[in-house]
N, C-alpha and C positions, 0 to 999 in steps of 0.2 A: 211265383208261378213258373211251372216247368215249361221247357221248350216242347214244342209239338213234334214228337218223335216220328210222326207220319211223314215229316218233310225230309227224312233221310232218303237220298236218291233224287231229290228234286233238282232239276237243271233249269237255270235261269236263261233267258234269251241272250244270245251272243252279242258282243259289242265289237265294233271296229275301232282301232286306234292307230294313228299315224305318228311315227317318231320323226316329226318334221324338225328341221335344223334349229329353229327358234326354241321349241320345247326342249330339245336335247341340250342346247346350250344353257338354258335357264336351270334345268335340273342338275346338270353337271356343275354349274357354279354353286348351286345350293348345297351340294354334297361334297364339294371340293375335289371333284374328279378332274384330273389333268390329262387330257387327251382329246382327240377329235372323234372317238368312237362313242357309241351309246353306253352309258354306265349300266352295268348289269342290273343294278337295283332299280332302274327305271321301269323294269317289268312290273313293279308294284303298281304303277299308275293304271294300266289297263286291268290289272288284277282287281284293284279296288272298284273300278267302274263296273266290271263284269259280275263281281260277286259280293264282296264285303259290303258295298253300299246297298245292294239289293237285300242282303240277308238282314242287316240291322234295321231296314225300313219295311220289312215284310210283316204286316200286322198279324197274319195268321201264324207265323212262326213264334211270335210272342217273346222277342228279345227285348229286355229292358237295358238299354245302352249303359245306364248308370251301374249295372251289375256285371259289366263285361271287361275282361282283361285279355289282351292279345298275348297268347301263351307261347306260340311257336310258329316259325316260318321256315319253309324249305323250298328249294328250286332244283329241278332236274332239267338240265339243258340238253337240247338236241342240236341246236345251231345258234350262232350269235345273231344279234339284231343290228341292222345297218341304219344309218341316218337316212330318212326318207321312206323307210319300209313301213308298210301297213300290216298289222296283225289282226287276227280275230281271236277274242278271248271268250271262253264259255265256262261258267262256273257251275259246279254240282256240289250239293251237300253230301259229302262222302260218308260221314257218320255223325250220329248224335248218341253220346253215352254219358252215364253219370257215375259219380263215386264221391262219397263223403261230403255231401252237400254242394257239390259242384257238378255242372254239366259241361261236357266238352263237345264242341261242334267243330268238325274238321271240314273245311271247304277246299275242294280241289278245282283249280282253274287250268284248263287246257288252252294253251296259246299256240296258234298255227299261223303260218304265213299265208299270203294271198292264194297260194297254190294248194293249200290244205295240208302242207307238210308240217310236222311238229316242230315247234321252236322250243317250248319249255312246258313243264308241268309245275305249277306252284301250289303249295299246300299251306294253309293258314289254320291254326287251331285257336279257337276262342274259348276262354274259360268263362262260364256264366254262373255266378253265385245264385243260390236258391233264395227263397224268401226269408229263410232262416232266422 
């Protein structure tokens, strides 16, 4: 079954995420980060909460998780994140396109600090196999 292309441009409700010391320490230990700052890859946690989890569970979008491969990930940083900081992450389906039996869904997650200033833009591309 094909993805519902009408969902291109859909924005999911924003989520708040706090980088509290305990969460940061646990994540840093898990990824082998040596330092007292927030590991840059921890931005993935609010990104998943804001978008990826919602996309794969959206019945109207019609994603069969058994047919999905995470194809690409990128981050554009505007500022670093500090321990104790709270961010707001909001995800939008930036594009849905197809080629050679695959569909590509690109999800853009805008992450802002509590003052509304940009922290980062994350992009994830999911490759979705057709019924084939």
